[in-house]
BALOBA-1460 file (C-alpha; in Angstrom, 3 decimals):
// residues 285
<rec num="1" residu="m" x="-198.872" y="-155.358" z="48.396"/>
<rec num="2" residu="g" x="-197.548" y="-156.097" z="44.929"/>
<rec num="3" residu="g" x="-199.021" y="-157.843" z="41.907"/>
<rec num="4" residu="s" x="-199.057" y="-158.176" z="38.115"/>
<rec num="5" residu="n" x="-199.495" y="-155.037" z="36.132"/>
<rec num="6" residu="k" x="-200.980" y="-156.941" z="33.113"/>
<rec num="7" residu="q" x="-204.667" y="-157.064" z="32.308"/>
<rec num="8" residu="t" x="-205.984" y="-159.486" z="29.676"/>
<rec num="9" residu="s" x="-209.372" y="-159.375" z="28.034"/>
<rec num="10" residu="t" x="-210.848" y="-161.805" z="25.531"/>
<rec num="11" residu="t" x="-213.393" y="-160.787" z="22.891"/>
<rec num="12" residu="t" x="-215.439" y="-163.296" z="20.954"/>
<rec num="13" residu="n" x="-217.250" y="-162.388" z="17.711"/>
<rec num="14" residu="e" x="-219.989" y="-164.730" z="16.680"/>
<rec num="15" residu="p" x="-222.084" y="-164.579" z="13.521"/>
<rec num="16" residu="y" x="-225.780" y="-164.141" z="13.601"/>
<rec num="17" residu="s" x="-227.157" y="-167.457" z="14.822"/>
<rec num="18" residu="a" x="-229.460" y="-167.890" z="11.812"/>
<rec num="19" residu="a" x="-226.480" y="-167.368" z="9.447"/>
<rec num="20" residu="k" x="-224.336" y="-170.129" z="10.977"/>
<rec num="21" residu="p" x="-225.950" y="-172.990" z="9.033"/>
<rec num="22" residu="l" x="-225.532" y="-171.024" z="5.821"/>
<rec num="23" residu="l" x="-221.863" y="-170.357" z="6.499"/>
<rec num="24" residu="n" x="-221.188" y="-173.945" z="7.460"/>
<rec num="25" residu="q" x="-223.024" y="-175.239" z="4.408"/>
<rec num="26" residu="g" x="-221.271" y="-172.801" z="2.055"/>
<rec num="27" residu="m" x="-217.817" y="-173.555" z="3.438"/>
<rec num="28" residu="g" x="-218.489" y="-177.279" z="3.275"/>
<rec num="29" residu="d" x="-219.729" y="-177.117" z="-0.291"/>
<rec num="30" residu="a" x="-216.775" y="-174.973" z="-1.293"/>
<rec num="31" residu="l" x="-214.372" y="-177.445" z="0.304"/>
<rec num="32" residu="n" x="-215.982" y="-180.374" z="-1.486"/>
<rec num="33" residu="l" x="-215.789" y="-178.565" z="-4.820"/>
<rec num="34" residu="y" x="-212.168" y="-177.718" z="-4.116"/>
<rec num="35" residu="k" x="-211.309" y="-181.342" z="-3.357"/>
<rec num="36" residu="q" x="-212.853" y="-182.332" z="-6.687"/>
<rec num="37" residu="g" x="-211.032" y="-179.544" z="-8.549"/>
<rec num="38" residu="n" x="-214.369" y="-178.012" z="-9.551"/>
<rec num="39" residu="l" x="-214.339" y="-174.825" z="-7.539"/>
<rec num="40" residu="v" x="-212.897" y="-173.004" z="-10.571"/>
<rec num="41" residu="k" x="-213.306" y="-174.699" z="-13.951"/>
<rec num="42" residu="p" x="-211.220" y="-173.692" z="-17.007"/>
<rec num="43" residu="n" x="-213.111" y="-172.303" z="-19.972"/>
<rec num="44" residu="t" x="-212.333" y="-174.773" z="-22.762"/>
<rec num="45" residu="m" x="-214.922" y="-173.416" z="-25.185"/>
<rec num="46" residu="n" x="-213.628" y="-172.580" z="-28.658"/>
<rec num="47" residu="t" x="-213.774" y="-168.795" z="-29.036"/>
<rec num="48" residu="v" x="-212.303" y="-168.579" z="-32.565"/>
<rec num="49" residu="v" x="-214.687" y="-167.021" z="-35.097"/>
<rec num="50" residu="p" x="-214.647" y="-169.100" z="-38.318"/>
<rec num="51" residu="y" x="-214.797" y="-167.654" z="-41.820"/>
<rec num="52" residu="a" x="-218.185" y="-166.725" z="-43.186"/>
<rec num="53" residu="q" x="-219.422" y="-168.496" z="-46.322"/>
<rec num="54" residu="q" x="-219.019" y="-165.278" z="-48.301"/>
<rec num="55" residu="t" x="-215.433" y="-164.972" z="-47.095"/>
<rec num="56" residu="t" x="-214.503" y="-168.516" z="-48.104"/>
<rec num="57" residu="q" x="-216.171" y="-167.940" z="-51.477"/>
<rec num="58" residu="a" x="-214.104" y="-164.801" z="-52.012"/>
<rec num="59" residu="m" x="-210.962" y="-166.618" z="-50.894"/>
<rec num="60" residu="g" x="-211.646" y="-169.356" z="-53.417"/>
<rec num="61" residu="g" x="-212.061" y="-166.780" z="-56.162"/>
<rec num="62" residu="l" x="-208.827" y="-165.041" z="-55.224"/>
<rec num="63" residu="q" x="-206.961" y="-168.329" z="-55.145"/>
<rec num="64" residu="s" x="-208.271" y="-169.329" z="-58.557"/>
<rec num="65" residu="l" x="-207.326" y="-165.911" z="-59.925"/>
<rec num="66" residu="g" x="-203.827" y="-166.154" z="-58.525"/>
<rec num="67" residu="q" x="-203.260" y="-169.698" z="-59.793"/>
<rec num="68" residu="a" x="-204.522" y="-168.821" z="-63.269"/>
<rec num="69" residu="n" x="-202.061" y="-165.934" z="-63.602"/>
<rec num="70" residu="t" x="-198.890" y="-167.218" z="-61.954"/>
<rec num="71" residu="g" x="-196.268" y="-169.799" z="-62.778"/>
<rec num="72" residu="g" x="-196.157" y="-168.850" z="-66.449"/>
<rec num="73" residu="q" x="-199.935" y="-168.976" z="-66.831"/>
<rec num="74" residu="g" x="-202.159" y="-166.126" z="-68.014"/>
<rec num="75" residu="l" x="-200.847" y="-162.686" z="-67.173"/>
<rec num="76" residu="s" x="-197.547" y="-163.955" z="-65.804"/>
<rec num="77" residu="g" x="-196.774" y="-165.689" z="-69.112"/>
<rec num="78" residu="q" x="-197.445" y="-162.533" z="-71.098"/>
<rec num="79" residu="l" x="-195.368" y="-160.439" z="-68.737"/>
<rec num="80" residu="q" x="-192.513" y="-162.935" z="-68.884"/>
<rec num="81" residu="g" x="-192.668" y="-162.747" z="-72.681"/>
<rec num="82" residu="i" x="-192.331" y="-158.966" z="-72.468"/>
<rec num="83" residu="i" x="-189.284" y="-159.326" z="-70.236"/>
<rec num="84" residu="d" x="-187.739" y="-161.908" z="-72.560"/>
<rec num="85" residu="s" x="-188.284" y="-159.525" z="-75.505"/>
<rec num="86" residu="g" x="-186.531" y="-156.645" z="-73.811"/>
<rec num="87" residu="g" x="-189.680" y="-154.972" z="-72.560"/>
<rec num="88" residu="y" x="-191.976" y="-155.179" z="-75.604"/>
<rec num="89" residu="n" x="-194.965" y="-157.184" z="-76.700"/>
<rec num="90" residu="d" x="-195.336" y="-158.594" z="-80.226"/>
<rec num="91" residu="n" x="-196.897" y="-155.478" z="-81.754"/>
<rec num="92" residu="q" x="-194.283" y="-153.258" z="-80.169"/>
<rec num="93" residu="m" x="-191.524" y="-155.531" z="-81.435"/>
<rec num="94" residu="t" x="-192.859" y="-155.172" z="-84.987"/>
<rec num="95" residu="a" x="-192.880" y="-151.384" z="-84.685"/>
<rec num="96" residu="l" x="-189.424" y="-151.447" z="-83.108"/>
<rec num="97" residu="g" x="-188.105" y="-153.440" z="-86.060"/>
<rec num="98" residu="g" x="-189.250" y="-150.721" z="-88.451"/>
<rec num="99" residu="i" x="-187.622" y="-148.063" z="-86.303"/>
<rec num="100" residu="k" x="-184.351" y="-150.001" z="-86.246"/>
<rec num="101" residu="d" x="-184.375" y="-150.394" z="-90.044"/>
<rec num="102" residu="a" x="-184.970" y="-146.682" z="-90.494"/>
<rec num="103" residu="a" x="-182.304" y="-145.769" z="-87.966"/>
<rec num="104" residu="t" x="-179.568" y="-148.122" z="-89.173"/>
<rec num="105" residu="g" x="-180.342" y="-148.762" z="-92.867"/>
<rec num="106" residu="a" x="-178.339" y="-147.271" z="-95.747"/>
<rec num="107" residu="f" x="-179.878" y="-144.841" z="-98.224"/>
<rec num="108" residu="d" x="-181.331" y="-146.609" z="-101.250"/>
<rec num="109" residu="i" x="-183.082" y="-144.517" z="-103.855"/>
<rec num="110" residu="n" x="-184.904" y="-147.589" z="-105.106"/>
<rec num="111" residu="s" x="-186.071" y="-148.809" z="-101.694"/>
<rec num="112" residu="n" x="-189.366" y="-146.917" z="-101.993"/>
<rec num="113" residu="p" x="-191.360" y="-148.069" z="-105.047"/>
<rec num="114" residu="a" x="-193.844" y="-145.241" z="-104.643"/>
<rec num="115" residu="y" x="-191.058" y="-142.674" z="-104.815"/>
<rec num="116" residu="g" x="-189.675" y="-144.408" z="-107.928"/>
<rec num="117" residu="q" x="-193.041" y="-144.071" z="-109.657"/>
<rec num="118" residu="v" x="-193.333" y="-140.366" z="-108.811"/>
<rec num="119" residu="r" x="-189.737" y="-139.793" z="-109.893"/>
<rec num="120" residu="q" x="-190.350" y="-141.527" z="-113.228"/>
<rec num="121" residu="r" x="-193.441" y="-139.460" z="-113.934"/>
<rec num="122" residu="a" x="-191.516" y="-136.256" z="-113.204"/>
<rec num="123" residu="m" x="-188.698" y="-137.313" z="-115.506"/>
<rec num="124" residu="d" x="-191.167" y="-138.193" z="-118.266"/>
<rec num="125" residu="a" x="-192.824" y="-134.850" z="-117.876"/>
<rec num="126" residu="a" x="-189.484" y="-133.070" z="-118.166"/>
<rec num="127" residu="s" x="-188.626" y="-135.078" z="-121.296"/>
<rec num="128" residu="n" x="-191.989" y="-134.280" z="-122.868"/>
<rec num="129" residu="a" x="-191.576" y="-130.612" z="-122.082"/>
<rec num="130" residu="a" x="-188.156" y="-130.588" z="-123.768"/>
<rec num="131" residu="a" x="-189.614" y="-132.355" z="-126.810"/>
<rec num="132" residu="l" x="-192.390" y="-129.801" z="-127.105"/>
<rec num="133" residu="n" x="-189.894" y="-126.951" z="-126.879"/>
<rec num="134" residu="a" x="-187.673" y="-128.524" z="-129.522"/>
<rec num="135" residu="s" x="-190.648" y="-129.237" z="-131.768"/>
<rec num="136" residu="g" x="-191.818" y="-125.637" z="-131.480"/>
<rec num="137" residu="a" x="-188.347" y="-124.472" z="-132.475"/>
<rec num="138" residu="g" x="-188.177" y="-126.905" z="-135.375"/>
<rec num="139" residu="r" x="-185.363" y="-128.854" z="-133.716"/>
<rec num="140" residu="y" x="-187.192" y="-132.010" z="-132.650"/>
<rec num="141" residu="g" x="-184.865" y="-134.988" z="-132.864"/>
<rec num="142" residu="s" x="-181.765" y="-132.855" z="-133.190"/>
<rec num="143" residu="g" x="-178.740" y="-132.968" z="-130.974"/>
<rec num="144" residu="t" x="-179.915" y="-129.793" z="-129.284"/>
<rec num="145" residu="h" x="-183.222" y="-131.455" z="-128.532"/>
<rec num="146" residu="t" x="-181.479" y="-134.518" z="-127.104"/>
<rec num="147" residu="n" x="-179.160" y="-132.471" z="-124.918"/>
<rec num="148" residu="a" x="-181.978" y="-130.281" z="-123.655"/>
<rec num="149" residu="a" x="-184.142" y="-133.304" z="-122.819"/>
<rec num="150" residu="a" x="-181.288" y="-135.027" z="-121.020"/>
<rec num="151" residu="t" x="-180.488" y="-131.914" z="-119.029"/>
<rec num="152" residu="a" x="-184.118" y="-131.363" z="-118.048"/>
<rec num="153" residu="v" x="-184.624" y="-134.974" z="-117.039"/>
<rec num="154" residu="g" x="-181.318" y="-135.052" z="-115.162"/>
<rec num="155" residu="n" x="-182.112" y="-131.867" z="-113.247"/>
<rec num="156" residu="v" x="-185.535" y="-133.151" z="-112.215"/>
<rec num="157" residu="a" x="-184.114" y="-136.469" z="-111.095"/>
<rec num="158" residu="a" x="-181.224" y="-134.824" z="-109.206"/>
<rec num="159" residu="d" x="-183.502" y="-132.384" z="-107.418"/>
<rec num="160" residu="m" x="-185.935" y="-135.114" z="-106.453"/>
<rec num="161" residu="d" x="-183.186" y="-137.494" z="-105.344"/>
<rec num="162" residu="l" x="-181.578" y="-134.771" z="-103.237"/>
<rec num="163" residu="g" x="-184.919" y="-134.024" z="-101.637"/>
<rec num="164" residu="e" x="-185.511" y="-137.713" z="-101.040"/>
<rec num="165" residu="y" x="-182.065" y="-138.050" z="-99.454"/>
<rec num="166" residu="r" x="-182.732" y="-135.145" z="-97.148"/>
<rec num="167" residu="n" x="-186.096" y="-136.639" z="-96.232"/>
<rec num="168" residu="w" x="-184.338" y="-139.957" z="-95.552"/>
<rec num="169" residu="q" x="-181.848" y="-138.217" z="-93.295"/>
<rec num="170" residu="g" x="-184.719" y="-136.599" z="-91.392"/>
<rec num="171" residu="r" x="-186.447" y="-139.933" z="-91.029"/>
<rec num="172" residu="k" x="-183.184" y="-141.547" z="-89.949"/>
<rec num="173" residu="d" x="-182.558" y="-138.897" z="-87.285"/>
<rec num="174" residu="a" x="-186.131" y="-139.229" z="-86.033"/>
<rec num="175" residu="a" x="-185.819" y="-143.018" z="-86.017"/>
<rec num="176" residu="n" x="-182.615" y="-142.856" z="-83.974"/>
<rec num="177" residu="t" x="-184.341" y="-140.646" z="-81.448"/>
<rec num="178" residu="q" x="-187.288" y="-143.043" z="-81.334"/>
<rec num="179" residu="l" x="-184.924" y="-145.986" z="-80.982"/>
<rec num="180" residu="f" x="-183.154" y="-144.354" z="-78.036"/>
<rec num="181" residu="n" x="-186.457" y="-143.560" z="-76.356"/>
<rec num="182" residu="a" x="-187.706" y="-147.068" z="-77.100"/>
<rec num="183" residu="g" x="-184.677" y="-148.498" z="-75.312"/>
<rec num="184" residu="q" x="-185.437" y="-146.493" z="-72.211"/>
<rec num="185" residu="q" x="-189.111" y="-147.374" z="-72.446"/>
<rec num="186" residu="g" x="-188.181" y="-151.044" z="-72.780"/>
<rec num="187" residu="q" x="-186.251" y="-150.905" z="-69.521"/>
<rec num="188" residu="s" x="-189.233" y="-149.293" z="-67.834"/>
<rec num="189" residu="n" x="-191.561" y="-151.873" z="-69.354"/>
<rec num="190" residu="m" x="-189.423" y="-154.712" z="-68.008"/>
<rec num="191" residu="g" x="-189.578" y="-153.232" z="-64.519"/>
<rec num="192" residu="n" x="-193.338" y="-152.851" z="-64.773"/>
<rec num="193" residu="a" x="-193.684" y="-156.378" z="-66.122"/>
<rec num="194" residu="y" x="-191.567" y="-157.768" z="-63.291"/>
<rec num="195" residu="q" x="-193.683" y="-155.886" z="-60.755"/>
<rec num="196" residu="g" x="-196.811" y="-157.132" z="-62.486"/>
<rec num="197" residu="m" x="-195.596" y="-160.715" z="-62.173"/>
<rec num="198" residu="q" x="-195.156" y="-160.172" z="-58.439"/>
<rec num="199" residu="d" x="-198.569" y="-158.522" z="-58.165"/>
<rec num="200" residu="a" x="-200.112" y="-161.608" z="-59.759"/>
<rec num="201" residu="y" x="-199.284" y="-163.463" z="-56.528"/>
<rec num="202" residu="n" x="-201.175" y="-160.937" z="-54.368"/>
<rec num="203" residu="p" x="-204.445" y="-162.916" z="-54.431"/>
<rec num="204" residu="l" x="-202.589" y="-165.989" z="-53.173"/>
<rec num="205" residu="l" x="-200.847" y="-163.898" z="-50.535"/>
<rec num="206" residu="q" x="-204.199" y="-162.543" z="-49.371"/>
<rec num="207" residu="v" x="-205.655" y="-166.028" z="-49.038"/>
<rec num="208" residu="g" x="-202.518" y="-167.265" z="-47.283"/>
<rec num="209" residu="s" x="-202.568" y="-164.352" z="-44.835"/>
<rec num="210" residu="m" x="-206.215" y="-164.992" z="-44.015"/>
<rec num="211" residu="n" x="-205.516" y="-168.694" z="-43.372"/>
<rec num="212" residu="e" x="-202.490" y="-167.792" z="-41.247"/>
<rec num="213" residu="d" x="-204.649" y="-165.357" z="-39.274"/>
<rec num="214" residu="l" x="-207.249" y="-168.038" z="-38.606"/>
<rec num="215" residu="m" x="-204.566" y="-170.533" z="-37.590"/>
<rec num="216" residu="g" x="-202.959" y="-167.930" z="-35.326"/>
<rec num="217" residu="r" x="-206.254" y="-167.220" z="-33.603"/>
<rec num="218" residu="a" x="-206.870" y="-170.955" z="-33.185"/>
<rec num="219" residu="l" x="-203.419" y="-171.469" z="-31.653"/>
<rec num="220" residu="n" x="-203.898" y="-168.513" z="-29.298"/>
<rec num="221" residu="d" x="-207.194" y="-170.001" z="-28.176"/>
<rec num="222" residu="q" x="-205.534" y="-173.376" z="-27.591"/>
<rec num="223" residu="l" x="-202.837" y="-171.632" z="-25.539"/>
<rec num="224" residu="r" x="-205.515" y="-169.867" z="-23.512"/>
<rec num="225" residu="i" x="-207.287" y="-173.150" z="-22.784"/>
<rec num="226" residu="a" x="-203.997" y="-174.862" z="-21.864"/>
<rec num="227" residu="q" x="-203.090" y="-172.007" z="-19.519"/>
<rec num="228" residu="e" x="-206.503" y="-172.111" z="-17.862"/>
<rec num="229" residu="r" x="-206.111" y="-175.859" z="-17.282"/>
<rec num="230" residu="q" x="-202.599" y="-175.401" z="-15.917"/>
<rec num="231" residu="n" x="-203.741" y="-172.582" z="-13.625"/>
<rec num="232" residu="a" x="-206.872" y="-174.409" z="-12.464"/>
<rec num="233" residu="p" x="-205.274" y="-175.963" z="-9.308"/>
<rec num="234" residu="l" x="-203.888" y="-172.605" z="-8.188"/>
<rec num="235" residu="a" x="-207.132" y="-170.852" z="-9.091"/>
<rec num="236" residu="n" x="-209.057" y="-173.374" z="-6.958"/>
<rec num="237" residu="i" x="-206.785" y="-172.724" z="-3.981"/>
<rec num="238" residu="q" x="-207.102" y="-168.964" z="-4.420"/>
<rec num="239" residu="a" x="-210.865" y="-169.213" z="-4.738"/>
<rec num="240" residu="l" x="-211.095" y="-171.344" z="-1.580"/>
<rec num="241" residu="q" x="-208.927" y="-168.877" z="0.303"/>
<rec num="242" residu="g" x="-211.082" y="-166.047" z="-0.937"/>
<rec num="243" residu="i" x="-214.205" y="-167.776" z="0.322"/>
<rec num="244" residu="a" x="-212.571" y="-168.532" z="3.678"/>
<rec num="245" residu="s" x="-211.428" y="-164.937" z="4.091"/>
<rec num="246" residu="g" x="-215.060" y="-163.873" z="4.021"/>
<rec num="247" residu="a" x="-215.414" y="-165.278" z="7.544"/>
<rec num="248" residu="g" x="-212.309" y="-163.479" z="8.807"/>
<rec num="249" residu="n" x="-214.266" y="-161.197" z="11.149"/>
<rec num="250" residu="l" x="-215.764" y="-164.150" z="12.975"/>
<rec num="251" residu="g" x="-214.169" y="-166.234" z="15.809"/>
<rec num="252" residu="s" x="-212.285" y="-165.178" z="18.984"/>
<rec num="253" residu="s" x="-209.605" y="-162.571" z="19.576"/>
<rec num="254" residu="t" x="-207.467" y="-161.830" z="22.644"/>
<rec num="255" residu="a" x="-206.188" y="-158.377" z="23.599"/>
<rec num="256" residu="t" x="-203.647" y="-157.527" z="26.301"/>
<rec num="257" residu="a" x="-203.474" y="-154.033" z="27.790"/>
<rec num="258" residu="q" x="-200.966" y="-152.362" z="30.149"/>
<rec num="259" residu="g" x="-202.563" y="-152.383" z="33.633"/>
<rec num="260" residu="p" x="-202.285" y="-149.871" z="36.560"/>
<rec num="261" residu="s" x="-199.204" y="-150.014" z="38.833"/>
<rec num="262" residu="n" x="-200.813" y="-149.159" z="42.302"/>
<rec num="263" residu="t" x="-202.319" y="-151.747" z="44.685"/>
<rec num="264" residu="l" x="-205.882" y="-150.438" z="44.497"/>
<rec num="265" residu="s" x="-205.866" y="-150.544" z="40.761"/>
<rec num="266" residu="n" x="-204.458" y="-154.050" z="40.806"/>
<rec num="267" residu="i" x="-207.258" y="-155.214" z="43.072"/>
<rec num="268" residu="a" x="-209.839" y="-153.541" z="40.858"/>
<rec num="269" residu="g" x="-208.195" y="-155.017" z="37.808"/>
<rec num="270" residu="a" x="-208.302" y="-158.484" z="39.355"/>
<rec num="271" residu="g" x="-211.969" y="-158.037" z="40.028"/>
<rec num="272" residu="l" x="-212.612" y="-157.016" z="36.444"/>
<rec num="273" residu="g" x="-210.596" y="-159.990" z="35.249"/>
<rec num="274" residu="g" x="-212.617" y="-162.351" z="37.392"/>
<rec num="275" residu="a" x="-215.839" y="-160.889" z="36.164"/>
<rec num="276" residu="s" x="-214.604" y="-161.387" z="32.590"/>
<rec num="277" residu="l" x="-213.740" y="-165.006" z="33.312"/>
<rec num="278" residu="l" x="-217.122" y="-165.627" z="34.915"/>
<rec num="279" residu="s" x="-218.801" y="-164.043" z="31.942"/>
<rec num="280" residu="g" x="-216.765" y="-166.192" z="29.552"/>
<rec num="281" residu="g" x="-217.595" y="-169.351" z="31.465"/>
<rec num="282" residu="g" x="-221.282" y="-168.553" z="31.517"/>
<rec num="283" residu="g" x="-221.812" y="-169.533" z="27.849"/>
<rec num="284" residu="k" x="-221.892" y="-168.192" z="24.356"/>
<rec num="285" residu="l" x="-224.636" y="-167.292" z="21.961"/>
């Protein structure tokens, strides 16, 4: 005789009887929280760390320092004056003026009163010496005496003037060298002064950067809170699904197996199936 070669068995997994009320209560509470949107709540607490009192005090000091030395005030005004003067402060400008005069001025034997006094004393000494010589020779007041005195005085004056001219040339050459170096130094000073004027703004930049950092952290925290609020509905669904999946091993399952193909096996299989049905109809735990 023929028959079906399929055999079906049903397996039911039930939780521990004492745990059922707990599972039902937990699932019910979770569902109620989900319906209210309270299963997962966004964290809206401000997590930005504010500035400490010492920090704000230091920031105030830096800001005052920057304001007092920028915009033409304090250090910036002095540095701008150096730039406007070609790279020199007032004292340096005075010294530079002397160097320029020495480097570009014409030779003037009478420009140095001190030299004129020394020159006059030397000439007087030469004249006196000639007078003494003439007096000793009995020729004082003679033409010979006059010529000798004039020659002696003229030689002294010429020698001293030549020496003074050579000294002036040396000073002039040195002054030109100093003037050239001063020009290069002035360019360097202007660069340093310009950099110094920029550096005067560093305290303000520091304070600004610190305020920008605080504002950035505050905005990031606001974005975090907004994202948590936006994601709250999805997070509630995911949390509910996660709770529900915890009961995934409970409930009923049905399995179908390939049965025997001969008549005796079919009869035996039918008997087993009936016994399974009777067992299933008898009740559950």
